[in-house]
N, C-alpha and C positions, 0 to 999 in steps of 0.2 A: 300766284302767277304773284313778284313780286309786284310794291305799292308804288303808285306812279308817283312820281313828283309832284310835290309842292314848293307854294312862294317859302317854306321855313327855309329848305332845301338848297332854296341861293342869299339866306344869311342867317343863320343861328351856328350859334359852338358846334352844338350839337350834331346838325349834316354835316358839317367840311371833316371835323371829326372821322367821321364814321367812313371818311371818301379820302381820306390817307389809305385803308389797305386797297383798291383798287386803284390809287391814283398810284403805290409802289409797285405791285405785281406788273404792269405794263410797261411797253418797252418802249424809253420817252428820249425821246432826243433834245440834248442838252446845250453842244455847244459844234460846229464846223469841226470836221479833223484839222483844217487849217488852219483854228486858235490851235492843237495841241501836237504843233503840226514836230517843235524837235525835240530832241532822246532829250532826258527832265524837265520838259514842259512841265507842269502843277497847274492846274485850274479849279476851283473851286466851284460847285455849285449846289443845286437844291433839289431831293427826289420827293416830292410827298414832301414827310415833314423831318426828312433826315440827312443833316447835312453831310456831301460829299466831295475828295479829291480828286479828280482823274489826273493820272500820271502815260507819260509813254517814254517807256524805258529804251536803252541805245536798239534792242533788237527790233525797236517800231510794235511793241505789244502796248495799245491801255489798256488801264486797269483802273477801276474804281474799288476806292476808298472810302470807309468812315472815314472825316472829317476832323474829326475829334480823338485829341489825346490824353491817349489809355492810363492816363498818369493824374491829370484834378482838375481832366475834362474843357483841358484851350482847346479853340477853333483852331488847328495848323493853318492852315491858310486861308485868307479871307483877298486877296488879288490875286490874277495869274501870274508865274513865276518861271522860272528856272530854275533848276540847280541836280545835284544826285543825290542832294536824300531832302527826308522833308523833315523838316525837324522844329518842333515846338518855340513858338519865341519865348512859351513860357519859365521852362528852368529847364531849353534847350535840349530833350528829349532827341534823338533820329531815329529816323527809319526810311528801309529802303523803298525806292521806288514800286517792288511787292507789295507794300506794307510790312514786311518783318522788322518790328522791333532790332534796331544796329548799334544802341547807346545810350545809356541813360546815369547819368554823371552824380556819383557820389553814392550809389545804389547801391546796394549792399551783394553783396551775391550770390545767387539766388534765388533772390526778392524779385523780381520783375517775371518771374516764366509767365506766360501767356497775357503775354501784352502786344501782341501782331494786333494791325489794326484789319477786323475784320471788310471783308471783300465782301462785290457786289458781283453782280453781273453787264459788262461789258461789250459793247462789239461795236464796231463801226458797218455802215452800208449806207453808198449815197453822197457819201462826204460829212456823210452825217454823222457824231457821238451817241450813240444810244446807253442809256443804263437800266435796269431793270433792279429791282430789291427782289426780287424773286427766285430763291435758290432751283425752284421747277420751273422755271420761264421757259418758255420754247424758243429753240435757236431762233436769233432775232435772221436769221434768212429764214427761216417757214413761215417765221411772222409774215415779213413782208415782201414775200410771195405774192398772194396776193393781189399787192399792189405795181409789181414791178412791170406788169406789160403797159399801166396807163401813164406810172412815173420817171420810167426810162433812168435806172440810178447811176450804170455807165456815161449821162447826160450831166447829170445832178453831180457825179463826187465830179469831173472836169470845172465844175463852177467858181470862182475865190467870192468874197466878203467884198462888193463894190461901195454901199455904201450903208447906215445902218441907222436907226430913232430908238431913242428910252422913251417909254412910260412908265408912269407911276396912276396905278384907278385904283381907287373906291369901288369895286365890282367882284361881285364873286366870278370866278375863272371862267361856272359857263355861259354868265350872259356875255363873254366874252363871246363864244366859241359858237353859240348859237347865233350870237348879227353875222358873228363871221359864215354859217353857215348854210348863210336862204339867202339868194336876193332879190328876195319879195321890197323889201327893204327897195332898195333904189330907185321906186318910187316915189321918194319921201327923202330923207334925208341929200342922196346921194341923183337928187331928181336933175342936176347941172353938171355932174359931169360923170357917174358911171353909168346913169338910166340914157345918154345921148347913146354910148358904142353899145349898152349889152342890157336892153328894158324888163325888167325886172319878169313883166307878166309869162315870157318865153322864154325861160328859165327853170333844169328839171335839176332835181337832188334822191331822183330814186336811181340812179344807177349806183353799182359798190357791194359791197358786202352785209357783212353783220357788227364790223367794227369799224367801217368807212364808205364814208361813199363822196361822189364825186356830183359837182351845178359843172352842170354844160349849160351852155349859151348860144347867141346866134354872134352867128360869123363879123365881123362889122367890115367894111371892104379894105375899113385901109390900118386896123388895129388884130382883124383879127378873133381866135373868138378865147373868148375868157374863160380860165379853166379853175378851176376851185377845188382842194381835197382836203377830208377833215379826215383823220385817223384817228379813232378811239381813245385816250382823250384828249393828246394833247398835236398832237401835228397838224398845223393848218401850213399847207403849200399854195398859193398862188400860180398860176401863167398863163401867156397868149400863144395861140398859135404862131403867131408872128416875131416872139418873141423868144431870142433863146436864154435868154436867163429865166427867173426864180424870184418870187418874197418870199422870205419863208418869221410868220409868227411866234420867236421862239416867250410861253407862256411860263411866270413862274409863280402858282400859286401859293399866293401867304396867308394870308383866314381867310374866316367867316367870305369877307367886303374887303379883301385891296389883292390885285396881282403884279405881281412887275411884270410889262411886256418890252421886247429887245424885236421890231421889226430890221430884218433885216434881208439890202440887195442883194443873190446870186448874180454872179452873170461871170460871161465870160474870160479869162486874165483880161484879152486887148481890152473888150469893154474897159473892163474895170481901170485904166490908163489914164478913160476921155474924164475927164476929172466934173469936166462940163452937164456930157452927160450924163455924170452919178449926182451932180447934185441936182440938174433937174426931176430927173427917178426919185430922190429923198422928195424934194419939194410934196411933187404929184401925187406922192405917196399919206406924205404930211396934212395935205387938204382935205384925204379923204378922208385921214385916218379921224378928222378934227372932227368931222363929219357924224364919221360911228360918236364919240362922247361924248356927242351932247346928244342925242338917243339914248347910246347902253347908262350914260349917268341918268336919265330919267325912268329907265328899267328899273334899276334896281335904289331908285328910290320909291316906284310903285310898289316894288316883293314888296318892300320894308312896311307897308299898310296892311288893318287888317282888312282891309276888301278885294287884297287882290287873290287873283285865281292863274293861275294856268291853263286859262280859252284853248278852244278851238284851234286847232293847224288849217291853213291852207295848203292847197296841196305841191305848192309850192316852197312848201314849210315839210316836205316826205324827209330831206335829213337829218330836222332839227329830232322831231316822232321821235328816226329809228338814234339817235345819239341820247334821248330821254330814259328811250327804254331800256339800254345800254347802262345809263347808270343803275337805274334804279336793279335791273339783271346783277348789276358786278359788284354792288356795294351790301348784297345781298349772300355775298362768301364770304366765308369766317377767312381771316389770318391777312396776309399779305398776300 
């Protein structure tokens, strides 16, 4: 049996380094398809410790390649852009949208063999672009099949980005996943926001499978039932039974105690055109997340203490227990 997680797994560089393999092997959602829509679109993302450049070619094919030039190690793209070639800003080496080297100015003939950009697995599902660094990863459609009935990928594919809000947090990425993955805490930080709608003591995070779970909530007469999904390790999605949209938490771990977060509101195109409605939704999410910031800051600080332990979990935190078990088992696997 793999060793259980300890507070050190949330604070140390050694633990974070051990997790790069499991973060790289998994299918990770890195952007919405609409953020890489046009031919020639290029978008830099980070998967585990690897800088990745996403591209879409004239045939609509999405690829994930190294975002590091094969000449002197320069990052090829630091912002989204659109161009027919991937061009290094340092010495203007140029690569095709398939990663093949196309030009290397002033290099001697025959001196630039084996300089194509490494390629990684990429795919689209439910309007999301996913990447895995594992060449032997299960096909994306098969990996997501157990969640298809619950998540309805055809419906998700029809949604568009209506609003977004970005944060930088001094947290280990697992602190946010675990906070998102239980509604027990509605009784505390969300006592005036979520608790009146979806009481934390009436939630259940046992539904799901070995690498995902859903939190079910009671039906509110006006807002419907909140539905929350955590697909390990980094796919966090929420919606309600009365809503036509969804909220996606896009997490990028950046260090043992740091992460970037972008929360995106996904809505039908017609709803996205309603600026007032989108602004109100963004403000509501921001208010709820500010409540989460207070407790996640406290958890991260507490986990650094020599007195910290990972104590017993409530039945309301069954999903957290499953997530920790998955991390413990996955980090024991060798390689990517």
